[in-house]
C-alpha positions in Angstrom: 128.7 102.6 162.4 131.3 100.4 161.4 131.6 98.3 164.4 127.9 98.5 164.6 127.4 97.4 161.3 129.5 94.7 161.4 128.1 93.7 165.3 124.4 93.6 162.9 126.3 91.6 160.2 127.4 88.8 162.6 123.9 88.4 164.2 122.4 88.1 161.2 125.1 85.1 160.3 124.2 83.5 163.4 120.2 83.6 163.0 120.7 82.2 159.3 123.4 79.8 160.0 121.5 78.2 163.3 118.0 78.1 161.8 119.4 76.0 159.1 118.7 78.3 156.8 122.0 78.6 155.1 122.3 74.6 154.9 119.3 74.2 153.0 119.9 77.0 150.9 123.3 75.7 149.9 121.6 72.3 149.7 118.8 73.4 147.3 122.1 75.8 145.0 124.4 72.4 144.9 122.3 69.5 144.6 119.2 70.4 142.8 119.7 73.6 141.2 123.4 72.5 140.1 125.0 75.7 140.4 127.3 75.8 143.5 129.8 73.0 142.9 133.2 73.7 143.9 134.0 77.1 146.1 137.4 78.7 145.6 138.9 79.9 148.4 141.5 83.0 148.3 143.8 83.7 151.2 146.7 85.9 151.5 148.9 86.0 155.0 148.3 83.9 158.2 149.8 85.9 160.9 150.7 85.0 164.6 148.7 87.8 166.8 152.4 89.6 167.1 152.7 89.7 163.4 148.8 91.0 163.1 149.5 93.8 165.1 152.9 94.7 163.6 152.5 94.0 160.4 151.9 96.9 157.3 149.3 94.8 155.1 145.7 96.2 155.3 143.5 94.2 157.3 141.4 92.8 154.4 144.9 90.8 153.6 145.4 88.8 157.0 144.0 86.3 159.1 145.4 85.0 162.2 146.6 81.5 162.7 144.3 80.5 165.0 141.3 81.0 162.9 143.2 79.5 160.1 143.3 76.5 162.1 139.9 76.4 162.8 138.8 77.1 159.3 141.0 74.1 158.1 139.1 72.0 160.8 135.4 73.2 159.4 136.1 73.4 155.8 137.4 69.8 156.1 134.3 68.6 157.8 132.0 70.2 155.5 133.6 69.8 152.1 135.6 67.2 150.2 138.9 69.4 149.8 140.5 68.9 146.4 143.6 70.5 144.3 142.7 72.8 141.1 143.0 70.2 139.1 140.1 68.9 140.2 138.1 71.8 138.6 138.0 69.6 135.3 135.4 67.5 136.7 131.6 67.7 137.8 130.8 66.2 141.1 127.5 66.1 143.1 129.4 66.7 146.5 130.4 70.2 147.4 134.2 70.7 147.1 136.7 72.8 148.4 139.8 74.4 147.1 142.2 76.7 149.0 144.5 79.3 146.9 146.8 82.0 148.2 148.0 85.0 146.7 151.1 86.8 146.5 153.8 84.4 148.1 154.1 85.6 151.9 156.8 84.2 154.3 154.3 83.2 156.7 152.7 81.1 154.1 155.6 79.0 154.8 156.0 79.3 158.3 152.5 79.7 159.3 149.8 78.0 157.1 152.2 75.5 155.4 152.6 73.4 158.4 149.0 73.4 159.2 147.8 72.4 156.3 150.7 69.5 156.1 149.7 68.3 159.1 145.8 67.8 158.2 146.6 66.9 154.7 144.9 69.9 153.1 146.4 70.6 149.4 146.8 74.1 148.2 148.2 76.4 145.1 150.4 79.4 146.1 150.4 82.1 142.8 153.6 83.9 143.3 154.9 87.2 142.5 158.2 85.8 141.0 160.3 89.0 141.2 159.6 89.4 144.8 160.4 85.8 146.2 163.7 85.8 147.7 163.7 89.4 147.7 163.3 91.9 151.3 161.5 95.4 149.5 158.2 93.0 149.2 154.6 95.4 148.0 154.2 98.8 147.4 151.1 98.7 149.5 152.9 97.8 152.8 155.0 100.7 151.8 152.2 103.6 151.9 150.6 102.2 154.8 153.8 102.9 156.7 154.3 106.1 155.3 150.5 107.1 155.6 151.1 106.6 159.3 152.9 109.9 159.3 150.1 112.7 158.8 152.9 114.7 156.3 153.5 111.6 154.1 149.8 111.1 153.4 148.6 114.6 152.8 151.8 114.8 150.1 150.0 111.4 148.8 146.5 112.6 148.5 148.0 116.1 146.9 150.1 114.1 144.1 146.2 113.3 142.6 145.3 116.5 143.0 148.0 117.5 140.6 148.1 115.0 138.1 145.9 115.0 134.7 142.5 112.4 135.5 143.8 111.1 132.4 143.7 107.6 133.6 141.3 105.1 135.4 143.1 105.7 138.6 140.7 108.4 140.0 137.1 107.3 140.6 134.2 109.5 140.1 132.7 111.0 143.2 136.7 110.8 145.1 138.9 113.7 145.7 142.3 113.7 146.8 141.8 115.8 149.8 139.4 113.8 151.4 140.1 110.1 150.3 140.9 107.1 153.2 143.9 105.3 153.1 141.8 102.2 151.4 140.7 104.4 148.8 144.1 106.3 148.3 145.8 102.8 147.9 142.9 101.8 145.2 143.9 105.0 143.1 147.7 103.9 143.0 146.4 100.3 142.2 145.0 101.6 139.0 148.0 104.1 137.9 150.7 102.3 135.5 153.1 100.8 137.2 155.9 102.8 136.3 154.4 106.1 136.9 153.4 105.1 140.4 157.0 103.7 141.4 158.3 107.6 140.5 155.5 109.3 142.5 156.2 106.8 145.8 159.4 107.1 145.6 159.5 111.0 145.7 157.1 111.1 149.1 157.5 107.7 150.7 160.6 107.4 153.1 163.6 104.9 151.6 163.4 102.7 154.9 159.7 102.0 155.0 159.6 98.2 154.5 158.7 96.4 157.8 160.5 93.0 158.5 157.2 91.3 159.3 156.2 91.5 155.7 158.5 89.3 154.1 158.4 87.4 151.1 159.0 83.4 150.9 162.7 82.5 149.8 163.0 79.7 146.5 163.7 77.2 149.0 160.8 77.6 150.7 158.9 77.4 147.4 161.0 74.3 146.8 160.7 72.4 150.2 156.5 73.1 150.0 156.8 72.0 146.3 158.2 68.8 147.3 155.4 68.4 150.0 152.6 68.6 147.7 151.9 72.2 147.9 151.4 73.7 144.0 152.3 76.9 142.4 151.1 79.1 140.2 152.2 82.6 138.6 151.0 86.1 139.8 153.2 88.1 137.6 156.7 89.4 138.2 156.0 92.5 139.9 152.1 92.4 140.5 150.8 95.3 138.0 147.5 95.5 137.6 147.2 94.2 133.7 144.3 96.0 132.2 145.9 99.2 132.9 149.6 98.8 131.3 150.6 98.5 128.0 150.4 95.5 126.0 154.1 95.0 125.7 154.6 95.3 129.7 151.2 92.8 130.3 152.7 90.3 128.1 156.3 90.5 129.3 154.8 90.2 132.9 152.2 87.3 132.2 155.0 85.2 130.1 158.1 85.6 132.3 156.2 84.7 135.4 155.9 81.5 133.9 159.4 81.0 132.9 160.7 81.9 136.4 158.5 79.6 138.0 159.4 76.7 135.1 162.5 76.9 135.4 162.9 76.6 139.3 160.3 74.2 140.2 161.2 71.9 136.9 157.7 71.4 136.0 154.9 72.7 133.8 153.0 75.4 135.6 149.7 75.7 134.5 147.5 78.3 136.5 147.8 81.9 137.0 146.0 84.2 139.5 145.3 88.2 138.1 146.5 91.0 140.2 144.0 92.0 142.1 141.6 89.9 140.3 142.0 92.8 137.9 141.4 91.5 133.8 139.5 91.9 130.5 139.2 90.4 127.5 142.6 91.4 126.2 144.6 90.4 129.3 142.9 87.2 129.5 143.6 86.1 126.2 147.3 86.8 126.9 147.0 84.4 129.7 145.6 81.7 127.6 148.2 82.6 124.7 151.1 82.2 127.3 150.2 78.1 127.6 148.2 78.6 131.2 144.9 76.1 131.6 143.6 78.4 134.6 143.2 81.8 135.3 141.8 82.9 138.5 140.0 86.5 139.6 138.7 87.8 142.7 135.1 88.0 141.8 132.8 86.5 144.0 130.9 83.2 143.6 131.5 79.6 143.3 133.1 77.9 140.3 131.2 75.2 137.4 133.2 72.6 135.7 131.3 73.8 132.3 132.3 77.5 133.1 135.3 79.7 131.5 138.4 78.2 133.6 140.2 81.6 132.6 137.7 83.5 134.5 137.4 81.4 137.8 135.9 83.2 141.1 136.7 82.7 144.2 135.7 83.5 147.9 138.3 85.9 149.4 138.7 85.2 153.1 140.2 87.3 156.2 140.1 87.6 159.7 136.7 90.1 159.4 134.8 88.0 157.5 135.5 84.7 159.2 135.2 85.6 162.7 132.3 85.8 165.4 131.7 88.5 168.7 134.4 86.4 170.4 136.9 87.2 168.1 137.3 83.2 166.9 136.1 81.7 163.6 132.4 81.8 163.5 131.2 78.7 161.2 128.1 81.1 161.1 130.6 84.0 159.1 131.8 82.0 156.9 129.1 80.2 155.7 127.6 83.5 155.1 130.1 84.4 153.3 130.6 81.4 151.1 126.5 81.7 150.4 126.5 85.7 149.8 129.9 85.0 147.2 127.8 82.1 145.6 125.0 84.3 144.6 
């Protein structure tokens, strides 16, 4: 059913795109209604075919190199591609901003050469505590562990054994039947200290995949020298609304300080981990001295909107490719149109 639904989605995208409906709708929203001005794209990883097959990352985190190259070419032909500094200014023509979250090694090895060749600016939001390390994110460790039925059962059972005193358990779900993504979503909404203890008891110690590496500070320095901008994405990537006040403040402030010390320049942009924020988190980001903060709320940005809740369009292999498995202008355009509502 999921496959059939995806094929239907592609068919609808092609009909709307090649009929000209999406182009007319975008023109009306941009030029007449004035509601769509800057499309901020959010990616995570750009991987080779072999890396796509070997990685423990969730599919929604990855885009293949060939797809990414065609995406760059299409966006450059349809938009004025700008840096986040351009968010301050109104414009008539549609603009586009590229951002990446986390700081994966393939941002340096795969995405960076393509962007440099085509003159595409971008901002990468770094989880500073993981740069130069080999431990990576807990999500990939969970994915690796869940390939073993016994581990998955233990992880699912962990939610049945803990009291439901937090926002980590979604209504209508139960630990026995939770799918992988639902399981991960529950862990995300658990205080980091509690999650670490639980996962250490259940997951194998050697769960790290060499394919899932993070950038080094040397990589960051080289990219910065070539015009790639960097922003903060906390120190260890906790979902800030689920942490206590001291932890949230420390994660925000220390990530900014670490980046500024390494880059020797002000760091003005922040991205909320998982896009999760609340009024208290927003205020802490502002007080830390950031000028911009990016969510994963779908939509386009207007220069008059709150600079601390900038929406973005999340992109991955599955929502920009067509029936032939290659980049689809129709799918990309429908994805951005839907996000612009």
